[in-house]
mmCIF file of the N, C-alpha and C atoms, coordinates in Angstrom:
data_MODEL
# 
_entry.id   MODEL 
# 
loop_
_atom_site.group_PDB 
_atom_site.id 
_atom_site.type_symbol 
_atom_site.label_atom_id 
_atom_site.label_alt_id 
_atom_site.label_comp_id 
_atom_site.label_asym_id 
_atom_site.label_entity_id 
_atom_site.label_seq_id 
_atom_site.pdbx_PDB_ins_code 
_atom_site.Cartn_x 
_atom_site.Cartn_y 
_atom_site.Cartn_z 
_atom_site.occupancy 
_atom_site.B_iso_or_equiv 
_atom_site.pdbx_formal_charge 
_atom_site.auth_seq_id 
_atom_site.auth_comp_id 
_atom_site.auth_asym_id 
_atom_site.auth_atom_id 
_atom_site.pdbx_PDB_model_num 
ATOM 1   N N  . MET A 1 1  ? 72.691  98.681  105.486 1.00 0.00 ? 1  MET A N  1 
ATOM 2   C CA . MET A 1 1  ? 71.815  99.767  105.833 1.00 0.00 ? 1  MET A CA 1 
ATOM 3   C C  . MET A 1 1  ? 72.587  100.901 106.505 1.00 0.00 ? 1  MET A C  1 
ATOM 4   N N  . GLY A 1 2  ? 73.636  100.571 107.262 1.00 0.00 ? 2  GLY A N  1 
ATOM 5   C CA . GLY A 1 2  ? 74.415  101.574 107.969 1.00 0.00 ? 2  GLY A CA 1 
ATOM 6   C C  . GLY A 1 2  ? 75.553  102.145 107.150 1.00 0.00 ? 2  GLY A C  1 
ATOM 7   N N  . ASP A 1 3  ? 75.657  101.794 105.854 1.00 0.00 ? 3  ASP A N  1 
ATOM 8   C CA . ASP A 1 3  ? 76.740  102.299 105.015 1.00 0.00 ? 3  ASP A CA 1 
ATOM 9   C C  . ASP A 1 3  ? 76.539  103.776 104.714 1.00 0.00 ? 3  ASP A C  1 
ATOM 10  N N  . ILE A 1 4  ? 77.641  104.506 104.725 1.00 0.00 ? 4  ILE A N  1 
ATOM 11  C CA . ILE A 1 4  ? 77.604  105.927 104.389 1.00 0.00 ? 4  ILE A CA 1 
ATOM 12  C C  . ILE A 1 4  ? 78.267  106.103 103.033 1.00 0.00 ? 4  ILE A C  1 
ATOM 13  N N  . ILE A 1 5  ? 77.595  106.758 102.149 1.00 0.00 ? 5  ILE A N  1 
ATOM 14  C CA . ILE A 1 5  ? 78.134  107.015 100.819 1.00 0.00 ? 5  ILE A CA 1 
ATOM 15  C C  . ILE A 1 5  ? 78.481  108.488 100.742 1.00 0.00 ? 5  ILE A C  1 
ATOM 16  N N  . ARG A 1 6  ? 79.723  108.761 100.397 1.00 0.00 ? 6  ARG A N  1 
ATOM 17  C CA . ARG A 1 6  ? 80.177  110.147 100.293 1.00 0.00 ? 6  ARG A CA 1 
ATOM 18  C C  . ARG A 1 6  ? 80.231  110.533 98.823  1.00 0.00 ? 6  ARG A C  1 
ATOM 19  N N  . LEU A 1 7  ? 79.528  111.548 98.459  1.00 0.00 ? 7  LEU A N  1 
ATOM 20  C CA . LEU A 1 7  ? 79.546  112.030 97.089  1.00 0.00 ? 7  LEU A CA 1 
ATOM 21  C C  . LEU A 1 7  ? 80.678  113.043 96.944  1.00 0.00 ? 7  LEU A C  1 
ATOM 22  N N  . VAL A 1 8  ? 81.537  112.810 95.946  1.00 0.00 ? 8  VAL A N  1 
ATOM 23  C CA . VAL A 1 8  ? 82.679  113.686 95.722  1.00 0.00 ? 8  VAL A CA 1 
ATOM 24  C C  . VAL A 1 8  ? 82.442  114.447 94.429  1.00 0.00 ? 8  VAL A C  1 
ATOM 25  N N  . PRO A 1 9  ? 82.525  115.758 94.489  1.00 0.00 ? 9  PRO A N  1 
ATOM 26  C CA . PRO A 1 9  ? 82.316  116.556 93.275  1.00 0.00 ? 9  PRO A CA 1 
ATOM 27  C C  . PRO A 1 9  ? 83.409  116.291 92.235  1.00 0.00 ? 9  PRO A C  1 
ATOM 28  N N  . LYS A 1 10 ? 83.056  116.454 90.969  1.00 0.00 ? 10 LYS A N  1 
ATOM 29  C CA . LYS A 1 10 ? 84.017  116.238 89.883  1.00 0.00 ? 10 LYS A CA 1 
ATOM 30  C C  . LYS A 1 10 ? 85.237  117.131 90.042  1.00 0.00 ? 10 LYS A C  1 
ATOM 31  N N  . SER A 1 11 ? 85.025  118.345 90.490  1.00 0.00 ? 11 SER A N  1 
ATOM 32  C CA . SER A 1 11 ? 86.147  119.275 90.637  1.00 0.00 ? 11 SER A CA 1 
ATOM 33  C C  . SER A 1 11 ? 87.169  118.756 91.654  1.00 0.00 ? 11 SER A C  1 
ATOM 34  N N  . GLU A 1 12 ? 86.679  118.141 92.715  1.00 0.00 ? 12 GLU A N  1 
ATOM 35  C CA . GLU A 1 12 ? 87.578  117.568 93.726  1.00 0.00 ? 12 GLU A CA 1 
ATOM 36  C C  . GLU A 1 12 ? 88.352  116.392 93.144  1.00 0.00 ? 12 GLU A C  1 
ATOM 37  N N  . LEU A 1 13 ? 87.687  115.531 92.396  1.00 0.00 ? 13 LEU A N  1 
ATOM 38  C CA . LEU A 1 13 ? 88.364  114.397 91.757  1.00 0.00 ? 13 LEU A CA 1 
ATOM 39  C C  . LEU A 1 13 ? 89.428  114.885 90.774  1.00 0.00 ? 13 LEU A C  1 
ATOM 40  N N  . GLU A 1 14 ? 89.117  115.910 90.014  1.00 0.00 ? 14 GLU A N  1 
ATOM 41  C CA . GLU A 1 14 ? 90.073  116.477 89.063  1.00 0.00 ? 14 GLU A CA 1 
ATOM 42  C C  . GLU A 1 14 ? 91.268  117.085 89.789  1.00 0.00 ? 14 GLU A C  1 
ATOM 43  N N  . ARG A 1 15 ? 91.011  117.770 90.887  1.00 0.00 ? 15 ARG A N  1 
ATOM 44  C CA . ARG A 1 15 ? 92.089  118.363 91.680  1.00 0.00 ? 15 ARG A CA 1 
ATOM 45  C C  . ARG A 1 15 ? 93.031  117.296 92.203  1.00 0.00 ? 15 ARG A C  1 
ATOM 46  N N  . LEU A 1 16 ? 92.472  116.217 92.732  1.00 0.00 ? 16 LEU A N  1 
ATOM 47  C CA . LEU A 1 16 ? 93.286  115.120 93.242  1.00 0.00 ? 16 LEU A CA 1 
ATOM 48  C C  . LEU A 1 16 ? 94.087  114.448 92.132  1.00 0.00 ? 16 LEU A C  1 
ATOM 49  N N  . ARG A 1 17 ? 93.477  114.305 90.951  1.00 0.00 ? 17 ARG A N  1 
ATOM 50  C CA . ARG A 1 17 ? 94.181  113.707 89.813  1.00 0.00 ? 17 ARG A CA 1 
ATOM 51  C C  . ARG A 1 17 ? 95.362  114.577 89.398  1.00 0.00 ? 17 ARG A C  1 
ATOM 52  N N  . LEU A 1 18 ? 95.145  115.882 89.343  1.00 0.00 ? 18 LEU A N  1 
ATOM 53  C CA . LEU A 1 18 ? 96.215  116.799 88.961  1.00 0.00 ? 18 LEU A CA 1 
ATOM 54  C C  . LEU A 1 18 ? 97.352  116.795 89.985  1.00 0.00 ? 18 LEU A C  1 
ATOM 55  N N  . ILE A 1 19 ? 97.019  116.705 91.254  1.00 0.00 ? 19 ILE A N  1 
ATOM 56  C CA . ILE A 1 19 ? 98.041  116.637 92.307  1.00 0.00 ? 19 ILE A CA 1 
ATOM 57  C C  . ILE A 1 19 ? 98.875  115.374 92.149  1.00 0.00 ? 19 ILE A C  1 
ATOM 58  N N  . ARG A 1 20 ? 98.206  114.223 91.909  1.00 0.00 ? 20 ARG A N  1 
ATOM 59  C CA . ARG A 1 20 ? 98.939  112.967 91.714  1.00 0.00 ? 20 ARG A CA 1 
ATOM 60  C C  . ARG A 1 20 ? 99.856  113.047 90.505  1.00 0.00 ? 20 ARG A C  1 
ATOM 61  N N  . GLU A 1 21 ? 99.360  113.620 89.428  1.00 0.00 ? 21 GLU A N  1 
ATOM 62  C CA . GLU A 1 21 ? 100.149 113.744 88.207  1.00 0.00 ? 21 GLU A CA 1 
ATOM 63  C C  . GLU A 1 21 ? 101.359 114.656 88.427  1.00 0.00 ? 21 GLU A C  1 
ATOM 64  N N  . ALA A 1 22 ? 101.144 115.774 89.103  1.00 0.00 ? 22 ALA A N  1 
ATOM 65  C CA . ALA A 1 22 ? 102.245 116.702 89.376  1.00 0.00 ? 22 ALA A CA 1 
ATOM 66  C C  . ALA A 1 22 ? 103.295 116.048 90.279  1.00 0.00 ? 22 ALA A C  1 
ATOM 67  N N  . ARG A 1 23 ? 102.839 115.295 91.267  1.00 0.00 ? 23 ARG A N  1 
ATOM 68  C CA . ARG A 1 23 ? 103.770 114.616 92.173  1.00 0.00 ? 23 ARG A CA 1 
ATOM 69  C C  . ARG A 1 23 ? 104.595 113.576 91.425  1.00 0.00 ? 23 ARG A C  1 
ATOM 70  N N  . ALA A 1 24 ? 103.973 112.853 90.497  1.00 0.00 ? 24 ALA A N  1 
ATOM 71  C CA . ALA A 1 24 ? 104.692 111.849 89.705  1.00 0.00 ? 24 ALA A CA 1 
ATOM 72  C C  . ALA A 1 24 ? 105.745 112.514 88.826  1.00 0.00 ? 24 ALA A C  1 
ATOM 73  N N  . ILE A 1 25 ? 105.403 113.654 88.231  1.00 0.00 ? 25 ILE A N  1 
ATOM 74  C CA . ILE A 1 25 ? 106.369 114.383 87.408  1.00 0.00 ? 25 ILE A CA 1 
ATOM 75  C C  . ILE A 1 25 ? 107.524 114.882 88.276  1.00 0.00 ? 25 ILE A C  1 
ATOM 76  N N  . TYR A 1 26 ? 107.218 115.438 89.425  1.00 0.00 ? 26 TYR A N  1 
ATOM 77  C CA . TYR A 1 26 ? 108.248 115.942 90.335  1.00 0.00 ? 26 TYR A CA 1 
ATOM 78  C C  . TYR A 1 26 ? 109.179 114.813 90.766  1.00 0.00 ? 26 TYR A C  1 
ATOM 79  N N  . ASP A 1 27 ? 108.605 113.658 91.127  1.00 0.00 ? 27 ASP A N  1 
ATOM 80  C CA . ASP A 1 27 ? 109.426 112.525 91.555  1.00 0.00 ? 27 ASP A CA 1 
ATOM 81  C C  . ASP A 1 27 ? 110.280 111.972 90.423  1.00 0.00 ? 27 ASP A C  1 
ATOM 82  N N  . SER A 1 28 ? 109.824 112.117 89.169  1.00 0.00 ? 28 SER A N  1 
ATOM 83  C CA . SER A 1 28 ? 110.638 111.642 88.059  1.00 0.00 ? 28 SER A CA 1 
ATOM 84  C C  . SER A 1 28 ? 111.823 112.575 87.814  1.00 0.00 ? 28 SER A C  1 
ATOM 85  N N  . ILE A 1 29 ? 111.665 113.859 88.132  1.00 0.00 ? 29 ILE A N  1 
ATOM 86  C CA . ILE A 1 29 ? 112.752 114.825 87.964  1.00 0.00 ? 29 ILE A CA 1 
ATOM 87  C C  . ILE A 1 29 ? 113.678 114.805 89.177  1.00 0.00 ? 29 ILE A C  1 
ATOM 88  N N  . PHE A 1 30 ? 113.108 114.800 90.359  1.00 0.00 ? 30 PHE A N  1 
ATOM 89  C CA . PHE A 1 30 ? 113.862 114.779 91.612  1.00 0.00 ? 30 PHE A CA 1 
ATOM 90  C C  . PHE A 1 30 ? 113.492 113.518 92.379  1.00 0.00 ? 30 PHE A C  1 
ATOM 91  N N  . PRO A 1 31 ? 114.179 112.404 92.098  1.00 0.00 ? 31 PRO A N  1 
ATOM 92  C CA . PRO A 1 31 ? 113.818 111.156 92.774  1.00 0.00 ? 31 PRO A CA 1 
ATOM 93  C C  . PRO A 1 31 ? 113.986 111.272 94.285  1.00 0.00 ? 31 PRO A C  1 
ATOM 94  N N  . PRO A 1 32 ? 113.069 110.688 95.023  1.00 0.00 ? 32 PRO A N  1 
ATOM 95  C CA . PRO A 1 32 ? 113.185 110.747 96.483  1.00 0.00 ? 32 PRO A CA 1 
ATOM 96  C C  . PRO A 1 32 ? 114.444 110.011 96.938  1.00 0.00 ? 32 PRO A C  1 
ATOM 97  N N  . THR A 1 33 ? 115.163 110.582 97.902  1.00 0.00 ? 33 THR A N  1 
ATOM 98  C CA . THR A 1 33 ? 116.375 109.967 98.434  1.00 0.00 ? 33 THR A CA 1 
ATOM 99  C C  . THR A 1 33 ? 116.170 109.657 99.904  1.00 0.00 ? 33 THR A C  1 
ATOM 100 N N  . VAL A 1 34 ? 116.948 108.731 100.397 1.00 0.00 ? 34 VAL A N  1 
ATOM 101 C CA . VAL A 1 34 ? 116.880 108.375 101.808 1.00 0.00 ? 34 VAL A CA 1 
ATOM 102 C C  . VAL A 1 34 ? 117.661 109.423 102.583 1.00 0.00 ? 34 VAL A C  1 
ATOM 103 N N  . MET A 1 35 ? 117.006 110.047 103.527 1.00 0.00 ? 35 MET A N  1 
ATOM 104 C CA . MET A 1 35 ? 117.666 111.071 104.326 1.00 0.00 ? 35 MET A CA 1 
ATOM 105 C C  . MET A 1 35 ? 118.486 110.415 105.421 1.00 0.00 ? 35 MET A C  1 
ATOM 106 N N  . ALA A 1 36 ? 119.520 111.090 105.881 1.00 0.00 ? 36 ALA A N  1 
ATOM 107 C CA . ALA A 1 36 ? 120.408 110.553 106.914 1.00 0.00 ? 36 ALA A CA 1 
ATOM 108 C C  . ALA A 1 36 ? 119.638 110.205 108.179 1.00 0.00 ? 36 ALA A C  1 
ATOM 109 N N  . SER A 1 37 ? 118.621 110.992 108.502 1.00 0.00 ? 37 SER A N  1 
ATOM 110 C CA . SER A 1 37 ? 117.861 110.741 109.722 1.00 0.00 ? 37 SER A CA 1 
ATOM 111 C C  . SER A 1 37 ? 116.996 109.487 109.600 1.00 0.00 ? 37 SER A C  1 
ATOM 112 N N  . GLU A 1 38 ? 116.751 109.011 108.365 1.00 0.00 ? 38 GLU A N  1 
ATOM 113 C CA . GLU A 1 38 ? 115.922 107.832 108.180 1.00 0.00 ? 38 GLU A CA 1 
ATOM 114 C C  . GLU A 1 38 ? 116.726 106.539 108.185 1.00 0.00 ? 38 GLU A C  1 
ATOM 115 N N  . GLN A 1 39 ? 118.074 106.643 108.173 1.00 0.00 ? 39 GLN A N  1 
ATOM 116 C CA . GLN A 1 39 ? 118.902 105.438 108.175 1.00 0.00 ? 39 GLN A CA 1 
ATOM 117 C C  . GLN A 1 39 ? 118.831 104.783 109.543 1.00 0.00 ? 39 GLN A C  1 
ATOM 118 N N  . PRO A 1 40 ? 118.972 103.472 109.576 1.00 0.00 ? 40 PRO A N  1 
ATOM 119 C CA . PRO A 1 40 ? 118.994 102.792 110.870 1.00 0.00 ? 40 PRO A CA 1 
ATOM 120 C C  . PRO A 1 40 ? 120.129 103.330 111.725 1.00 0.00 ? 40 PRO A C  1 
ATOM 121 N N  . PHE A 1 41 ? 119.910 103.404 113.005 1.00 0.00 ? 41 PHE A N  1 
ATOM 122 C CA . PHE A 1 41 ? 120.860 104.021 113.932 1.00 0.00 ? 41 PHE A CA 1 
ATOM 123 C C  . PHE A 1 41 ? 122.231 103.358 113.877 1.00 0.00 ? 41 PHE A C  1 
ATOM 124 N N  . GLY A 1 42 ? 122.275 102.038 113.806 1.00 0.00 ? 42 GLY A N  1 
ATOM 125 C CA . GLY A 1 42 ? 123.547 101.327 113.879 1.00 0.00 ? 42 GLY A CA 1 
ATOM 126 C C  . GLY A 1 42 ? 124.299 101.252 112.566 1.00 0.00 ? 42 GLY A C  1 
ATOM 127 N N  . SER A 1 43 ? 123.735 101.680 111.445 1.00 0.00 ? 43 SER A N  1 
ATOM 128 C CA . SER A 1 43 ? 124.399 101.503 110.159 1.00 0.00 ? 43 SER A CA 1 
ATOM 129 C C  . SER A 1 43 ? 125.688 102.299 110.072 1.00 0.00 ? 43 SER A C  1 
ATOM 130 N N  . ALA A 1 44 ? 125.708 103.529 110.567 1.00 0.00 ? 44 ALA A N  1 
ATOM 131 C CA . ALA A 1 44 ? 126.923 104.336 110.521 1.00 0.00 ? 44 ALA A CA 1 
ATOM 132 C C  . ALA A 1 44 ? 127.969 103.765 111.462 1.00 0.00 ? 44 ALA A C  1 
ATOM 133 N N  . ARG A 1 45 ? 127.536 103.312 112.605 1.00 0.00 ? 45 ARG A N  1 
ATOM 134 C CA . ARG A 1 45 ? 128.477 102.731 113.562 1.00 0.00 ? 45 ARG A CA 1 
ATOM 135 C C  . ARG A 1 45 ? 129.043 101.415 113.065 1.00 0.00 ? 45 ARG A C  1 
ATOM 136 N N  . SER A 1 46 ? 128.221 100.593 112.409 1.00 0.00 ? 46 SER A N  1 
ATOM 137 C CA . SER A 1 46 ? 128.714 99.309  111.937 1.00 0.00 ? 46 SER A CA 1 
ATOM 138 C C  . SER A 1 46 ? 129.740 99.508  110.835 1.00 0.00 ? 46 SER A C  1 
ATOM 139 N N  . ALA A 1 47 ? 129.565 100.526 109.998 1.00 0.00 ? 47 ALA A N  1 
ATOM 140 C CA . ALA A 1 47 ? 130.548 100.816 108.954 1.00 0.00 ? 47 ALA A CA 1 
ATOM 141 C C  . ALA A 1 47 ? 131.842 101.277 109.587 1.00 0.00 ? 47 ALA A C  1 
ATOM 142 N N  . GLN A 1 48 ? 131.759 102.107 110.612 1.00 0.00 ? 48 GLN A N  1 
ATOM 143 C CA . GLN A 1 48 ? 132.949 102.582 111.289 1.00 0.00 ? 48 GLN A CA 1 
ATOM 144 C C  . GLN A 1 48 ? 133.610 101.435 112.050 1.00 0.00 ? 48 GLN A C  1 
ATOM 145 N N  . GLY A 1 49 ? 132.807 100.590 112.661 1.00 0.00 ? 49 GLY A N  1 
ATOM 146 C CA . GLY A 1 49 ? 133.344 99.456  113.403 1.00 0.00 ? 49 GLY A CA 1 
ATOM 147 C C  . GLY A 1 49 ? 134.075 98.482  112.510 1.00 0.00 ? 49 GLY A C  1 
ATOM 148 N N  . SER A 1 50 ? 133.594 98.269  111.297 1.00 0.00 ? 50 SER A N  1 
ATOM 149 C CA . SER A 1 50 ? 134.262 97.350  110.392 1.00 0.00 ? 50 SER A CA 1 
ATOM 150 C C  . SER A 1 50 ? 135.608 97.897  109.959 1.00 0.00 ? 50 SER A C  1 
ATOM 151 N N  . SER A 1 51 ? 135.719 99.219  109.759 1.00 0.00 ? 51 SER A N  1 
ATOM 152 C CA . SER A 1 51 ? 137.011 99.789  109.388 1.00 0.00 ? 51 SER A CA 1 
ATOM 153 C C  . SER A 1 51 ? 137.970 99.724  110.565 1.00 0.00 ? 51 SER A C  1 
ATOM 154 N N  . ASP A 1 52 ? 137.458 99.892  111.801 1.00 0.00 ? 52 ASP A N  1 
ATOM 155 C CA . ASP A 1 52 ? 138.311 99.776  112.980 1.00 0.00 ? 52 ASP A CA 1 
ATOM 156 C C  . ASP A 1 52 ? 138.840 98.359  113.126 1.00 0.00 ? 52 ASP A C  1 
ATOM 157 N N  . SER A 1 53 ? 138.012 97.369  112.852 1.00 0.00 ? 53 SER A N  1 
ATOM 158 C CA . SER A 1 53 ? 138.452 95.990  112.997 1.00 0.00 ? 53 SER A CA 1 
ATOM 159 C C  . SER A 1 53 ? 139.505 95.647  111.956 1.00 0.00 ? 53 SER A C  1 
ATOM 160 N N  . ILE A 1 54 ? 139.407 96.250  110.767 1.00 0.00 ? 54 ILE A N  1 
ATOM 161 C CA . ILE A 1 54 ? 140.427 96.015  109.739 1.00 0.00 ? 54 ILE A CA 1 
ATOM 162 C C  . ILE A 1 54 ? 141.749 96.615  110.190 1.00 0.00 ? 54 ILE A C  1 
ATOM 163 N N  . LYS A 1 55 ? 141.715 97.820  110.768 1.00 0.00 ? 55 LYS A N  1 
ATOM 164 C CA . LYS A 1 55 ? 142.937 98.451  111.252 1.00 0.00 ? 55 LYS A CA 1 
ATOM 165 C C  . LYS A 1 55 ? 143.563 97.616  112.351 1.00 0.00 ? 55 LYS A C  1 
ATOM 166 N N  . LYS A 1 56 ? 142.734 97.099  113.261 1.00 0.00 ? 56 LYS A N  1 
ATOM 167 C CA . LYS A 1 56 ? 143.263 96.298  114.372 1.00 0.00 ? 56 LYS A CA 1 
ATOM 168 C C  . LYS A 1 56 ? 143.898 95.020  113.849 1.00 0.00 ? 56 LYS A C  1 
ATOM 169 N N  . SER A 1 57 ? 143.297 94.374  112.858 1.00 0.00 ? 57 SER A N  1 
ATOM 170 C CA . SER A 1 57 ? 143.836 93.120  112.363 1.00 0.00 ? 57 SER A CA 1 
ATOM 171 C C  . SER A 1 57 ? 145.156 93.346  111.634 1.00 0.00 ? 57 SER A C  1 
ATOM 172 N N  . THR A 1 58 ? 145.319 94.482  110.967 1.00 0.00 ? 58 THR A N  1 
ATOM 173 C CA . THR A 1 58 ? 146.594 94.758  110.295 1.00 0.00 ? 58 THR A CA 1 
ATOM 174 C C  . THR A 1 58 ? 147.675 95.096  111.314 1.00 0.00 ? 58 THR A C  1 
ATOM 175 N N  . ARG A 1 59 ? 147.310 95.732  112.410 1.00 0.00 ? 59 ARG A N  1 
ATOM 176 C CA . ARG A 1 59 ? 148.294 96.037  113.454 1.00 0.00 ? 59 ARG A CA 1 
ATOM 177 C C  . ARG A 1 59 ? 148.771 94.777  114.150 1.00 0.00 ? 59 ARG A C  1 
ATOM 178 N N  . GLU A 1 60 ? 147.865 93.825  114.350 1.00 0.00 ? 60 GLU A N  1 
ATOM 179 C CA . GLU A 1 60 ? 148.233 92.609  115.032 1.00 0.00 ? 60 GLU A CA 1 
ATOM 180 C C  . GLU A 1 60 ? 149.229 91.793  114.234 1.00 0.00 ? 60 GLU A C  1 
ATOM 181 N N  . GLY A 1 61 ? 149.149 91.881  112.909 1.00 0.00 ? 61 GLY A N  1 
ATOM 182 C CA . GLY A 1 61 ? 150.042 91.116  112.052 1.00 0.00 ? 61 GLY A CA 1 
ATOM 183 C C  . GLY A 1 61 ? 151.428 91.723  111.964 1.00 0.00 ? 61 GLY A C  1 
ATOM 184 N N  . ASP A 1 62 ? 151.615 92.965  112.410 1.00 0.00 ? 62 ASP A N  1 
ATOM 185 C CA . ASP A 1 62 ? 152.932 93.620  112.316 1.00 0.00 ? 62 ASP A CA 1 
ATOM 186 C C  . ASP A 1 62 ? 153.937 93.067  113.253 1.00 0.00 ? 62 ASP A C  1 
# 
């Protein structure tokens, strides 16, 4: 009894469909990429740390 039914005009449904279709076409041409700001904070440091540890291990063997 307390349910609310929202009537959506056909024009609104068509607009939303066209937006979804355009977005899908855009994403197929320009695939979304992971931005640098979205990478985990430690990933860049861990890559740098692993190269530092390799350098240290080669120095120790000299």
